[in-house]
N, C-alpha and C positions, 0 to 999 in steps of 0.2 A: 361299081355304083348301081348298076341295074339290079344286081343281086341284093343289095341293101334295100332297095325299094320293094322288092318282092318280100323280103323278110319283114319289113315294116308293115306292109299290108297284110301279112299273115299273123301279125301280133306276136312275133317270135323274139326270144331273148337276143340281145345284141352280142352276147359273148359266145354262146354255144348253138344258137338257132334251133334249139329243141324245146325248151320251156316256153311258157306264155307269160307276157308281161301283165296282161289284164286277166281277171278271173273269168270274164266273159270270153268265150273262145273266138267270137267274131269281132272284127273291128267296127262293124256296122250295127252293133247292139244298141238298143234304146235305153236311155237312162244315164245317170252320172256314172262314170267308170269306177269300178272297184279294182284296184291294182293288187297284185301279189307283192309281198315284201321282198321275196327272193325268188330266183329261178328254181323251179322244181327239179331241174336236171343238174345244173352246175353251181347253184346256190349264189349266183351273183346278186348283190343287193341293188335294187333298182333306184331307191331313193337314197342318194349318197349322204345328204345332210338335211337338217330342217330348212325349209324354204327352197329346196332344190328345184321345184317345179315352178317357181315364180318366173323364171326365164321362159318357160313354155307358154306363158301368157303372151309374150311378144311374138312368138312363133304363131300362136293362134290368131293374133291381130293381123299378122301378115297374110295368113291363109284367108281370113275374112275379107281383107282388102282385095286380094287377088280374085276371090270368088265374086265379090261385088262388081269389080271392073269387068270380069268375064261375063257375068250375067247381064250387065248393061249392054255390052257389045252384042250379045246373043239376042237380047230383046229389042234393041234399037231398030232393026229392019221392019218390025211389025208396027211401028208408029210413023206418022207422017212428019212430025217435028223431030229434029235431032235431039232436043232436050225436052222431053215430054214428062211431066210430073207423074204420070200414071206408071212410069217405070219403077218408081221408088217402092211401091208396095210389092212389086215382083221381086225386086232385090231383097227387100226385108223378108219376104216369105222364104226365099232360097237360103238366106243366112240363118234364119231360125230353124229351118228344116235340117241344115247341115251342122247344127250346134254340137250334138253329141259325137258325131264323127270327127269334127274338128278338134274337140277336146282330146279324144284318144290319139288322133294323128299328131297333134302338136306335142303331146307328152312323149310319144314314140320317137318323133324326130329329135326332141331334146335329149332323150336317152341315147340315141344313136350318135348324135353330135359329140357327146362326151362319154362315149363308151369305154375309153381307155383311161378315164379320170379316176384315180384312187379306188380301184376295185377292192 
């Protein structure tokens, strides 16, 4: 499990761990991700079927909810009221700042969840 997380953060192919899933070498690149169709090393196809990454939207939603809750609990000690409306812009800023990272991470998590599915 820990090795899978390392491979996900390194943007590596779920099959051979040598090729890259995204054309950008870094998982932290800015902009909408451009994916490779196949692994450059083992030729694993990343998009199995049309609409394959619709499920990654649900993973992305879960990441955003977790980051929003974590941001709330990290920002809460800096305010006197437990539910201060000034926390919402902070949460929104964090979610917008993490958008491109979350897109890449959710797609990688989706690929790794179904890596043995019809290669």
